[in-house]
MIDREN-852404 format. One record per residue (C-alpha): residue number from 1; residue in one letter; chain; x negated, y, z negated. Coordinates in steps of 0.5 Angstrom, whole numbers, m for minus. Layout:
REM residues N
atom n:NUM	res:a	chain:A	east:X	north:Y	up:Z
...
***
This chain:
REM residues 305
atom n:1	res:m	chain:A	east:m23	north:181	up:m225
atom n:2	res:f	chain:A	east:m31	north:181	up:m223
atom n:3	res:r	chain:A	east:m30	north:189	up:m224
atom n:4	res:a	chain:A	east:m27	north:189	up:m230
atom n:5	res:a	chain:A	east:m32	north:184	up:m233
atom n:6	res:m	chain:A	east:m38	north:188	up:m231
atom n:7	res:p	chain:A	east:m38	north:193	up:m237
atom n:8	res:a	chain:A	east:m38	north:187	up:m242
atom n:9	res:i	chain:A	east:m44	north:184	up:m238
atom n:10	res:v	chain:A	east:m47	north:191	up:m239
atom n:11	res:a	chain:A	east:m46	north:191	up:m246
atom n:12	res:v	chain:A	east:m49	north:184	up:m247
atom n:13	res:l	chain:A	east:m55	north:187	up:m243
atom n:14	res:v	chain:A	east:m56	north:193	up:m248
atom n:15	res:l	chain:A	east:m55	north:189	up:m254
atom n:16	res:t	chain:A	east:m60	north:184	up:m252
atom n:17	res:s	chain:A	east:m65	north:189	up:m250
atom n:18	res:v	chain:A	east:m65	north:192	up:m257
atom n:19	res:v	chain:A	east:m67	north:186	up:m260
atom n:20	res:r	chain:A	east:m74	north:186	up:m262
atom n:21	res:a	chain:A	east:m78	north:181	up:m258
atom n:22	res:e	chain:A	east:m83	north:177	up:m262
atom n:23	res:i	chain:A	east:m90	north:179	up:m261
atom n:24	res:v	chain:A	east:m94	north:174	up:m256
atom n:25	res:n	chain:A	east:m101	north:173	up:m256
atom n:26	res:p	chain:A	east:m102	north:177	up:m262
atom n:27	res:l	chain:A	east:m109	north:178	up:m264
atom n:28	res:f	chain:A	east:m112	north:180	up:m271
atom n:29	res:v	chain:A	east:m116	north:186	up:m271
atom n:30	res:r	chain:A	east:m121	north:189	up:m276
atom n:31	res:g	chain:A	east:m124	north:196	up:m277
atom n:32	res:n	chain:A	east:m131	north:196	up:m280
atom n:33	res:r	chain:A	east:m133	north:201	up:m285
atom n:34	res:l	chain:A	east:m140	north:203	up:m284
atom n:35	res:n	chain:A	east:m145	north:200	up:m289
atom n:36	res:p	chain:A	east:m147	north:203	up:m294
atom n:37	res:p	chain:A	east:m141	north:207	up:m294
atom n:38	res:v	chain:A	east:m141	north:214	up:m294
atom n:39	res:s	chain:A	east:m138	north:218	up:m300
atom n:40	res:y	chain:A	east:m131	north:220	up:m300
atom n:41	res:a	chain:A	east:m133	north:227	up:m300
atom n:42	res:s	chain:A	east:m136	north:227	up:m293
atom n:43	res:g	chain:A	east:m131	north:222	up:m290
atom n:44	res:v	chain:A	east:m131	north:215	up:m290
atom n:45	res:k	chain:A	east:m134	north:213	up:m283
atom n:46	res:y	chain:A	east:m132	north:207	up:m279
atom n:47	res:d	chain:A	east:m136	north:205	up:m272
atom n:48	res:t	chain:A	east:m132	north:199	up:m269
atom n:49	res:l	chain:A	east:m125	north:195	up:m268
atom n:50	res:t	chain:A	east:m126	north:187	up:m268
atom n:51	res:a	chain:A	east:m121	north:182	up:m265
atom n:52	res:f	chain:A	east:m120	north:175	up:m268
atom n:53	res:n	chain:A	east:m116	north:170	up:m266
atom n:54	res:s	chain:A	east:m114	north:168	up:m273
atom n:55	res:a	chain:A	east:m112	north:171	up:m280
atom n:56	res:a	chain:A	east:m118	north:167	up:m283
atom n:57	res:d	chain:A	east:m123	north:169	up:m278
atom n:58	res:m	chain:A	east:m121	north:176	up:m279
atom n:59	res:a	chain:A	east:m122	north:176	up:m287
atom n:60	res:a	chain:A	east:m128	north:172	up:m286
atom n:61	res:f	chain:A	east:m131	north:177	up:m281
atom n:62	res:a	chain:A	east:m133	north:171	up:m276
atom n:63	res:n	chain:A	east:m132	north:169	up:m269
atom n:64	res:g	chain:A	east:m130	north:176	up:m267
atom n:65	res:f	chain:A	east:m130	north:179	up:m260
atom n:66	res:g	chain:A	east:m129	north:185	up:m256
atom n:67	res:s	chain:A	east:m132	north:191	up:m260
atom n:68	res:y	chain:A	east:m129	north:197	up:m259
atom n:69	res:r	chain:A	east:m131	north:204	up:m262
atom n:70	res:m	chain:A	east:m127	north:208	up:m266
atom n:71	res:g	chain:A	east:m127	north:215	up:m266
atom n:72	res:g	chain:A	east:m123	north:221	up:m270
atom n:73	res:n	chain:A	east:m127	north:219	up:m277
atom n:74	res:r	chain:A	east:m123	north:222	up:m282
atom n:75	res:q	chain:A	east:m123	north:223	up:m290
atom n:76	res:w	chain:A	east:m120	north:217	up:m293
atom n:77	res:g	chain:A	east:m122	north:212	up:m287
atom n:78	res:w	chain:A	east:m118	north:207	up:m284
atom n:79	res:d	chain:A	east:m115	north:203	up:m289
atom n:80	res:r	chain:A	east:m108	north:202	up:m292
atom n:81	res:w	chain:A	east:m105	north:209	up:m289
atom n:82	res:k	chain:A	east:m105	north:206	up:m282
atom n:83	res:f	chain:A	east:m100	north:201	up:m279
atom n:84	res:f	chain:A	east:m96	north:198	up:m273
atom n:85	res:d	chain:A	east:m89	north:196	up:m273
atom n:86	res:g	chain:A	east:m89	north:192	up:m267
atom n:87	res:t	chain:A	east:m87	north:198	up:m262
atom n:88	res:n	chain:A	east:m92	north:204	up:m265
atom n:89	res:y	chain:A	east:m98	north:205	up:m269
atom n:90	res:y	chain:A	east:m97	north:210	up:m275
atom n:91	res:r	chain:A	east:m101	north:214	up:m280
atom n:92	res:v	chain:A	east:m99	north:217	up:m286
atom n:93	res:q	chain:A	east:m103	north:223	up:m288
atom n:94	res:w	chain:A	east:m102	north:225	up:m296
atom n:95	res:q	chain:A	east:m102	north:232	up:m298
atom n:96	res:d	chain:A	east:m103	north:236	up:m304
atom n:97	res:a	chain:A	east:m96	north:237	up:m305
atom n:98	res:s	chain:A	east:m90	north:234	up:m302
atom n:99	res:p	chain:A	east:m88	north:232	up:m297
atom n:100	res:w	chain:A	east:m93	north:228	up:m294
atom n:101	res:k	chain:A	east:m94	north:227	up:m286
atom n:102	res:l	chain:A	east:m93	north:221	up:m281
atom n:103	res:y	chain:A	east:m96	north:221	up:m275
atom n:104	res:n	chain:A	east:m93	north:217	up:m269
atom n:105	res:y	chain:A	east:m99	north:215	up:m264
atom n:106	res:g	chain:A	east:m94	north:211	up:m259
atom n:107	res:s	chain:A	east:m95	north:204	up:m257
atom n:108	res:s	chain:A	east:m103	north:206	up:m255
atom n:109	res:i	chain:A	east:m108	north:204	up:m260
atom n:110	res:y	chain:A	east:m113	north:208	up:m256
atom n:111	res:r	chain:A	east:m109	north:214	up:m259
atom n:112	res:l	chain:A	east:m110	north:211	up:m266
atom n:113	res:l	chain:A	east:m117	north:209	up:m266
atom n:114	res:n	chain:A	east:m119	north:216	up:m263
atom n:115	res:d	chain:A	east:m114	north:219	up:m268
atom n:116	res:s	chain:A	east:m111	north:223	up:m263
atom n:117	res:t	chain:A	east:m106	north:227	up:m267
atom n:118	res:n	chain:A	east:m107	north:234	up:m263
atom n:119	res:l	chain:A	east:m102	north:230	up:m258
atom n:120	res:l	chain:A	east:m97	north:229	up:m263
atom n:121	res:d	chain:A	east:m93	north:233	up:m268
atom n:122	res:p	chain:A	east:m92	north:230	up:m275
atom n:123	res:q	chain:A	east:m86	north:229	up:m278
atom n:124	res:d	chain:A	east:m84	north:230	up:m286
atom n:125	res:f	chain:A	east:m85	north:224	up:m290
atom n:126	res:a	chain:A	east:m79	north:225	up:m295
atom n:127	res:a	chain:A	east:m80	north:219	up:m298
atom n:128	res:t	chain:A	east:m82	north:220	up:m305
atom n:129	res:p	chain:A	east:m89	north:216	up:m307
atom n:130	res:r	chain:A	east:m87	north:211	up:m312
atom n:131	res:g	chain:A	east:m90	north:209	up:m318
atom n:132	res:v	chain:A	east:m94	north:211	up:m324
atom n:133	res:d	chain:A	east:m100	north:214	up:m320
atom n:134	res:v	chain:A	east:m98	north:218	up:m314
atom n:135	res:d	chain:A	east:m103	north:223	up:m314
atom n:136	res:p	chain:A	east:m106	north:223	up:m307
atom n:137	res:a	chain:A	east:m113	north:224	up:m309
atom n:138	res:d	chain:A	east:m112	north:217	up:m313
atom n:139	res:s	chain:A	east:m106	north:214	up:m311
atom n:140	res:m	chain:A	east:m104	north:206	up:m312
atom n:141	res:i	chain:A	east:m100	north:206	up:m306
atom n:142	res:n	chain:A	east:m101	north:201	up:m300
atom n:143	res:f	chain:A	east:m97	north:202	up:m294
atom n:144	res:f	chain:A	east:m96	north:196	up:m288
atom n:145	res:a	chain:A	east:m91	north:194	up:m283
atom n:146	res:d	chain:A	east:m88	north:188	up:m280
atom n:147	res:t	chain:A	east:m87	north:187	up:m272
atom n:148	res:d	chain:A	east:m80	north:187	up:m273
atom n:149	res:g	chain:A	east:m80	north:194	up:m275
atom n:150	res:a	chain:A	east:m79	north:194	up:m282
atom n:151	res:i	chain:A	east:m84	north:199	up:m286
atom n:152	res:y	chain:A	east:m87	north:197	up:m293
atom n:153	res:q	chain:A	east:m89	north:201	up:m299
atom n:154	res:v	chain:A	east:m93	north:197	up:m305
atom n:155	res:w	chain:A	east:m94	north:201	up:m311
atom n:156	res:m	chain:A	east:m95	north:200	up:m319
atom n:157	res:s	chain:A	east:m89	north:201	up:m324
atom n:158	res:e	chain:A	east:m94	north:201	up:m330
atom n:159	res:w	chain:A	east:m101	north:204	up:m330
atom n:160	res:d	chain:A	east:m106	north:199	up:m329
atom n:161	res:p	chain:A	east:m112	north:201	up:m325
atom n:162	res:e	chain:A	east:m112	north:194	up:m321
atom n:163	res:f	chain:A	east:m105	north:191	up:m320
atom n:164	res:t	chain:A	east:m99	north:193	up:m316
atom n:165	res:n	chain:A	east:m92	north:189	up:m318
atom n:166	res:k	chain:A	east:m87	north:193	up:m313
atom n:167	res:v	chain:A	east:m85	north:193	up:m306
atom n:168	res:t	chain:A	east:m80	north:198	up:m303
atom n:169	res:k	chain:A	east:m78	north:196	up:m296
atom n:170	res:f	chain:A	east:m75	north:201	up:m291
atom n:171	res:d	chain:A	east:m71	north:197	up:m285
atom n:172	res:s	chain:A	east:m74	north:202	up:m280
atom n:173	res:i	chain:A	east:m79	north:209	up:m279
atom n:174	res:a	chain:A	east:m72	north:213	up:m280
atom n:175	res:d	chain:A	east:m71	north:210	up:m286
atom n:176	res:l	chain:A	east:m78	north:211	up:m289
atom n:177	res:l	chain:A	east:m78	north:218	up:m287
atom n:178	res:a	chain:A	east:m71	north:219	up:m290
atom n:179	res:g	chain:A	east:m73	north:215	up:m296
atom n:180	res:t	chain:A	east:m68	north:210	up:m296
atom n:181	res:g	chain:A	east:m71	north:204	up:m298
atom n:182	res:t	chain:A	east:m70	north:198	up:m303
atom n:183	res:d	chain:A	east:m74	north:196	up:m308
atom n:184	res:f	chain:A	east:m76	north:189	up:m310
atom n:185	res:d	chain:A	east:m80	north:186	up:m316
atom n:186	res:s	chain:A	east:m86	north:182	up:m314
atom n:187	res:v	chain:A	east:m92	north:178	up:m317
atom n:188	res:e	chain:A	east:m98	north:182	up:m319
atom n:189	res:y	chain:A	east:m103	north:183	up:m313
atom n:190	res:r	chain:A	east:m109	north:187	up:m313
atom n:191	res:w	chain:A	east:m109	north:194	up:m311
atom n:192	res:g	chain:A	east:m115	north:193	up:m306
atom n:193	res:d	chain:A	east:m110	north:188	up:m302
atom n:194	res:n	chain:A	east:m108	north:189	up:m295
atom n:195	res:f	chain:A	east:m102	north:186	up:m292
atom n:196	res:i	chain:A	east:m100	north:184	up:m285
atom n:197	res:g	chain:A	east:m93	north:182	up:m282
atom n:198	res:l	chain:A	east:m93	north:178	up:m276
atom n:199	res:n	chain:A	east:m87	north:175	up:m273
atom n:200	res:g	chain:A	east:m83	north:173	up:m279
atom n:201	res:k	chain:A	east:m90	north:171	up:m283
atom n:202	res:f	chain:A	east:m94	north:175	up:m288
atom n:203	res:y	chain:A	east:m101	north:176	up:m289
atom n:204	res:r	chain:A	east:m105	north:178	up:m295
atom n:205	res:t	chain:A	east:m112	north:179	up:m296
atom n:206	res:n	chain:A	east:m115	north:177	up:m303
atom n:207	res:s	chain:A	east:m119	north:182	up:m306
atom n:208	res:e	chain:A	east:m123	north:183	up:m312
atom n:209	res:p	chain:A	east:m126	north:189	up:m316
atom n:210	res:e	chain:A	east:m133	north:191	up:m315
atom n:211	res:p	chain:A	east:m136	north:194	up:m322
atom n:212	res:e	chain:A	east:m132	north:200	up:m324
atom n:213	res:g	chain:A	east:m134	north:207	up:m322
atom n:214	res:q	chain:A	east:m134	north:214	up:m326
atom n:215	res:g	chain:A	east:m129	north:215	up:m331
atom n:216	res:g	chain:A	east:m127	north:207	up:m331
atom n:217	res:r	chain:A	east:m124	north:207	up:m324
atom n:218	res:i	chain:A	east:m125	north:201	up:m320
atom n:219	res:a	chain:A	east:m130	north:204	up:m315
atom n:220	res:e	chain:A	east:m129	north:198	up:m309
atom n:221	res:f	chain:A	east:m126	north:192	up:m308
atom n:222	res:s	chain:A	east:m129	north:186	up:m303
atom n:223	res:v	chain:A	east:m125	north:181	up:m299
atom n:224	res:f	chain:A	east:m126	north:174	up:m301
atom n:225	res:g	chain:A	east:m120	north:170	up:m297
atom n:226	res:i	chain:A	east:m113	north:171	up:m294
atom n:227	res:a	chain:A	east:m107	north:168	up:m296
atom n:228	res:e	chain:A	east:m101	north:166	up:m291
atom n:229	res:y	chain:A	east:m93	north:167	up:m293
atom n:230	res:d	chain:A	east:m88	north:164	up:m289
atom n:231	res:s	chain:A	east:m83	north:170	up:m291
atom n:232	res:f	chain:A	east:m82	north:176	up:m295
atom n:233	res:a	chain:A	east:m79	north:173	up:m300
atom n:234	res:d	chain:A	east:m85	north:168	up:m301
atom n:235	res:l	chain:A	east:m89	north:174	up:m301
atom n:236	res:l	chain:A	east:m85	north:177	up:m307
atom n:237	res:a	chain:A	east:m86	north:170	up:m310
atom n:238	res:g	chain:A	east:m93	north:169	up:m309
atom n:239	res:t	chain:A	east:m91	north:163	up:m306
atom n:240	res:s	chain:A	east:m97	north:162	up:m300
atom n:241	res:s	chain:A	east:m96	north:157	up:m295
atom n:242	res:a	chain:A	east:m104	north:157	up:m294
atom n:243	res:v	chain:A	east:m110	north:160	up:m297
atom n:244	res:y	chain:A	east:m116	north:161	up:m293
atom n:245	res:g	chain:A	east:m123	north:163	up:m296
atom n:246	res:g	chain:A	east:m130	north:165	up:m294
atom n:247	res:g	chain:A	east:m128	north:173	up:m294
atom n:248	res:d	chain:A	east:m133	north:178	up:m293
atom n:249	res:g	chain:A	east:m134	north:186	up:m293
atom n:250	res:l	chain:A	east:m130	north:191	up:m296
atom n:251	res:a	chain:A	east:m122	north:191	up:m297
atom n:252	res:w	chain:A	east:m122	north:199	up:m295
atom n:253	res:d	chain:A	east:m123	north:196	up:m287
atom n:254	res:l	chain:A	east:m117	north:197	up:m283
atom n:255	res:f	chain:A	east:m113	north:190	up:m282
atom n:256	res:m	chain:A	east:m107	north:190	up:m277
atom n:257	res:a	chain:A	east:m104	north:185	up:m272
atom n:258	res:v	chain:A	east:m103	north:187	up:m265
atom n:259	res:p	chain:A	east:m101	north:185	up:m258
atom n:260	res:k	chain:A	east:m107	north:182	up:m254
atom n:261	res:a	chain:A	east:m105	north:187	up:m248
atom n:262	res:h	chain:A	east:m106	north:193	up:m252
atom n:263	res:l	chain:A	east:m113	north:191	up:m253
atom n:264	res:t	chain:A	east:m114	north:189	up:m245
atom n:265	res:h	chain:A	east:m113	north:196	up:m244
atom n:266	res:l	chain:A	east:m119	north:198	up:m248
atom n:267	res:s	chain:A	east:m126	north:198	up:m246
atom n:268	res:s	chain:A	east:m132	north:198	up:m251
atom n:269	res:s	chain:A	east:m132	north:206	up:m251
atom n:270	res:v	chain:A	east:m125	north:206	up:m252
atom n:271	res:g	chain:A	east:m122	north:208	up:m246
atom n:272	res:g	chain:A	east:m116	north:206	up:m242
atom n:273	res:t	chain:A	east:m109	north:207	up:m241
atom n:274	res:p	chain:A	east:m103	north:206	up:m246
atom n:275	res:p	chain:A	east:m101	north:199	up:m245
atom n:276	res:v	chain:A	east:m95	north:196	up:m242
atom n:277	res:p	chain:A	east:m91	north:193	up:m248
atom n:278	res:e	chain:A	east:m91	north:185	up:m248
atom n:279	res:i	chain:A	east:m84	north:181	up:m247
atom n:280	res:d	chain:A	east:m83	north:174	up:m250
atom n:281	res:p	chain:A	east:m82	north:170	up:m244
atom n:282	res:a	chain:A	east:m77	north:165	up:m248
atom n:283	res:g	chain:A	east:m73	north:171	up:m250
atom n:284	res:m	chain:A	east:m72	north:174	up:m243
atom n:285	res:g	chain:A	east:m70	north:167	up:m241
atom n:286	res:s	chain:A	east:m65	north:166	up:m246
atom n:287	res:v	chain:A	east:m62	north:173	up:m243
atom n:288	res:l	chain:A	east:m62	north:171	up:m236
atom n:289	res:a	chain:A	east:m59	north:165	up:m237
atom n:290	res:l	chain:A	east:m53	north:168	up:m241
atom n:291	res:v	chain:A	east:m52	north:173	up:m236
atom n:292	res:g	chain:A	east:m53	north:168	up:m230
atom n:293	res:g	chain:A	east:m47	north:164	up:m234
atom n:294	res:v	chain:A	east:m43	north:169	up:m235
atom n:295	res:l	chain:A	east:m43	north:171	up:m227
atom n:296	res:g	chain:A	east:m42	north:164	up:m226
atom n:297	res:l	chain:A	east:m36	north:163	up:m230
atom n:298	res:l	chain:A	east:m33	north:170	up:m226
atom n:299	res:e	chain:A	east:m35	north:167	up:m219
atom n:300	res:r	chain:A	east:m31	north:160	up:m221
atom n:301	res:r	chain:A	east:m25	north:164	up:m223
atom n:302	res:r	chain:A	east:m25	north:169	up:m217
atom n:303	res:t	chain:A	east:m25	north:162	up:m213
atom n:304	res:r	chain:A	east:m19	north:159	up:m216
atom n:305	res:a	chain:A	east:m16	north:166	up:m215
***
């Protein structure tokens, strides 16, 4: 009887192991764009990544700690083209022609900060950029992810140089690469807004445009706060559960939420080794309790026999 039940126990362990654990001890991080900014022609430069205990502090650039040097400064900077899906870090690289490229840095934020693409092979990004303005040199597109593994593409369905009003959800990186996503209508958000998904909640930086640049384009956006949403549906509807003011700085900074353990392996000079993923103790306890209950039931049956 006990041997016959072993495959079932193994199946339980396998199923529970693939369920993505909640990120414990998350930190909000922000990569700081140098001020005054460097022109896009010469490459936008960033100097440090700073950690914060709350989204509000991240937006306000207040009470930060652990300043980590950022390398690999590339043209177009460190803004909306990078994201963390709860397991790995990614960067979308636009091309003058389709397909675009997706770089996977694994679970090492060290590789992301140094843009260690020489260690990686890019994957073709088959999903056609959506919207009315998909020119990579001036694309009104925003990518972000949540820590449950879903990837999102925010875009405009009608031409407006300030607002986006559509969101495409891809359930996984594989779906993103294949272009298999679901489009959702959304309330209008500023093109300069940045988004973060963390443990079922979503955060959006409130931004507003600075004076227009050449040709009537929006030159810069500044952050003046952050909004919090309890679900993806609330984000689409614009129903925030909290709004924090006091924002500071440019919207083109890098905004993410990451496990604290990923930063403990870094030094101020961005040294260290790839981190060990954190596991939610509560989730693991549930798994062990379930397995223990199954084993106990089998032992009682064996005793009766």
